[in-house]
VOGUVO-700903 format. One record per residue (C-alpha): x, z, y. Coordinates in steps of 0.05 Angstrom, whole numbers, plus 5000, padded with zeros to 4 digits. Example, Ala and Ser with C-alpha at 12.3 -4.5 7.8 and 13.67 -1.06 7.14 Angstrom:
<rs>
R      x      z      y
R   5246   5156   4910
R   5273   5143   4979
</rs>
This chain:
<rs>
R      x      z      y
R   5036   6878   6077
R   5016   6951   6069
R   5030   7022   6092
R   5008   7088   6063
R   4952   7122   6099
R   4959   7194   6121
R   4912   7243   6089
R   4846   7246   6125
R   4862   7186   6169
R   4809   7133   6182
R   4826   7059   6180
R   4806   7009   6233
R   4766   6970   6182
R   4738   7003   6119
R   4724   6958   6060
R   4655   6976   6033
R   4624   6926   5986
R   4554   6956   5990
R   4549   6959   6065
R   4557   6908   6121
R   4597   6942   6176
R   4602   6917   6247
R   4668   6886   6265
R   4714   6920   6315
R   4712   6892   6386
R   4744   6821   6389
R   4749   6812   6314
R   4705   6763   6276
R   4739   6749   6210
R   4800   6795   6196
R   4833   6781   6130
R   4894   6813   6096
R   4957   6774   6105
R   4979   6746   6038
R   5046   6712   6026
R   5017   6664   5976
R   4953   6646   6013
R   4982   6645   6083
R   5053   6620   6075
R   5037   6561   6121
R   4996   6601   6171
R   5022   6622   6238
R   5003   6649   6306
R   4988   6598   6360
R   5040   6603   6415
R   5013   6634   6479
R   4941   6635   6455
R   4928   6679   6515
R   4879   6734   6532
R   4817   6692   6540
R   4783   6733   6486
R   4777   6790   6537
R   4742   6750   6591
R   4672   6774   6574
R   4688   6848   6561
R   4680   6902   6613
R   4710   6961   6574
R   4760   6971   6517
R   4780   7032   6476
R   4845   7067   6494
R   4889   7116   6457
R   4902   7185   6484
R   4977   7174   6491
R   4968   7115   6538
R   4919   7150   6585
R   4975   7171   6633
R   4991   7097   6643
R   4919   7073   6641
R   4899   7121   6698
R   4942   7083   6748
R   4903   7018   6737
R   4833   7031   6708
R   4780   7084   6710
R   4778   7122   6644
R   4710   7141   6618
R   4683   7166   6551
R   4631   7135   6506
R   4562   7168   6510
R   4558   7179   6434
R   4584   7237   6393
R   4653   7206   6387
R   4670   7210   6461
R   4717   7151   6454
R   4761   7142   6515
R   4754   7073   6546
R   4786   7035   6603
R   4733   7004   6649
R   4751   6931   6663
R   4690   6908   6700
R   4626   6929   6734
R   4580   6873   6712
R   4558   6852   6643
R   4605   6804   6607
R   4658   6807   6661
R   4730   6830   6660
R   4755   6835   6731
R   4828   6838   6709
R   4827   6771   6674
R   4826   6713   6724
R   4803   6642   6721
R   4876   6622   6719
R   4878   6649   6648
R   4924   6707   6665
R   4918   6782   6670
R   4923   6813   6739
R   4998   6816   6755
R   5037   6881   6749
R   4979   6914   6711
R   4985   6952   6646
R   4948   6918   6589
R   4915   6967   6540
R   4946   6970   6471
R   4879   6953   6438
R   4883   6884   6472
R   4958   6875   6457
R   4946   6889   6384
R   4899   6830   6374
R   4895   6790   6329
R   4926   6841   6282
R   4891   6902   6253
R   4896   6950   6194
R   4845   6951   6138
R   4836   7000   6080
R   4853   6976   6010
R   4794   6998   5967
R   4806   7057   5919
R   4875   7071   5949
R   4906   7110   6006
R   4940   7048   6033
R   4927   7004   6093
R   4940   6930   6096
R   4958   6887   6155
R   4903   6837   6172
R   4898   6780   6222
R   4835   6753   6253
R   4824   6684   6222
R   4804   6653   6288
R   4819   6579   6297
R   4836   6592   6370
R   4890   6641   6349
R   4920   6619   6282
R   4933   6552   6248
R   4981   6519   6199
R   5014   6476   6252
R   5044   6535   6289
R   5119   6545   6287
R   5108   6621   6293
R   5096   6633   6219
R   5077   6699   6187
R   5120   6685   6125
R   5181   6643   6112
R   5184   6592   6055
R   5204   6645   6005
R   5144   6688   6022
R   5184   6740   6061
R   5151   6768   6123
R   5179   6739   6188
R   5199   6782   6247
R   5131   6765   6278
R   5093   6796   6220
R   5142   6854   6214
R   5134   6871   6288
R   5059   6866   6282
R   5061   6915   6224
R   5103   6964   6264
R   5058   6958   6324
R   4996   6970   6282
R   5030   7031   6250
R   5042   7061   6318
R   4973   7043   6342
R   4940   7073   6280
R   4979   7139   6288
R   4959   7144   6361
R   4886   7128   6343
R   4884   7186   6294
R   4910   7234   6347
R   4857   7207   6394
R   4802   7220   6344
R   4819   7294   6342
R   4823   7298   6418
R   4757   7261   6427
R   4720   7303   6376
R   4743   7367   6410
R   4723   7338   6478
R   4654   7318   6452
R   4643   7389   6425
R   4671   7424   6487
R   4612   7415   6534
R   4658   7389   6588
R   4628   7319   6589
R   4570   7298   6632
R   4532   7232   6639
R   4550   7193   6701
R   4534   7128   6736
R   4571   7092   6791
R   4531   7065   6849
R   4572   7012   6882
R   4558   6973   6945
R   4589   6904   6958
R   4578   6879   7029
R   4518   6904   7068
R   4461   6896   7018
R   4491   6880   6950
R   4490   6940   6904
R   4499   6953   6830
R   4490   7014   6787
R   4540   7020   6729
R   4519   7071   6677
R   4523   7089   6604
R   4587   7130   6605
R   4610   7202   6610
R   4664   7238   6650
R   4693   7308   6650
R   4657   7354   6698
R   4711   7387   6741
R   4669   7449   6752
R   4660   7459   6677
R   4735   7449   6667
R   4750   7502   6719
R   4703   7550   6683
R   4735   7537   6615
R   4752   7602   6579
R   4824   7625   6579
R   4823   7622   6503
R   4799   7550   6501
R   4845   7529   6557
R   4905   7560   6522
R   4886   7524   6457
R   4882   7457   6492
R   4949   7471   6526
R   4981   7488   6458
R   4955   7423   6429
R   4984   7384   6487
R   4918   7356   6511
R   4917   7380   6583
R   4956   7320   6611
R   4904   7273   6583
R   4847   7311   6615
R   4883   7306   6682
R   4898   7232   6671
R   4824   7220   6663
R   4809   7258   6727
R   4863   7221   6766
R   4836   7155   6741
R   4773   7166   6783
R   4811   7136   6842
R   4810   7069   6806
R   4735   7060   6816
R   4752   7037   6886
R   4801   6987   6858
R   4746   6959   6814
R   4700   6954   6873
R   4753   6915   6912
R   4765   6868   6854
R   4690   6856   6847
R   4684   6843   6921
R   4739   6790   6916
R   4705   6759   6855
R   4637   6756   6891
R   4669   6725   6952
R   4702   6673   6907
R   4634   6658   6877
R   4605   6648   6946
R   4562   6709   6939
R   4526   6679   6879
R   4514   6709   6811
R   4513   6780   6834
R   4479   6821   6780
R   4460   6892   6764
R   4481   6931   6704
R   4431   6984   6683
</rs>
């Protein structure tokens, strides 16, 4: 199952025989869906979101930032890509929005990166096409499932077709985000930041390794640059990031509840 890649676009996975590339977050063994090889393969019903339990941040696309900002703090990666991320937890290997009951926090937006799993696009070598892949994870796919990717004739089922359409939309949004992030990384608006958070009277953590937009630098942005960002439709996403700062308090409250549930044990520090 393939789609044509837009000129200059970058795939989620790039096939490079000479180089071992790190897998995207969550993915271990993505493989192109093939009607002949995978005619019996299907998606396990309600496999859940357990794969997110040990993750405290996920990438987000620019277009979902206005939704993300109502639930999670939005930060930017400290590298030259300035990738926007939703902060899910304040301790290593902990997602505060995924509970021990195996469910996401009710009435909370789930980032598209998570909803896309286990599907992802990969580049077909020596072409401008992308192919739909699925993570060959035994916890996610098997041949006993009644949610097949292909019917007996080898035709893609609605499940696979919907996955393809979702990945198309995600890929297009990701390309828009790359342009936004690159401009933001080059703008000088970002500063390194850490969050010092106190739980109870003496328990304290310092969460660092991320960047945010400096409001003073944004206020001092030249009229020319500001007009250019407005023309490109990027201003709402800058403001969504700034508004999301209120969600640090929500994370603190969720962590406090988690610590209380643990009896005050296992409280760690992220440096």
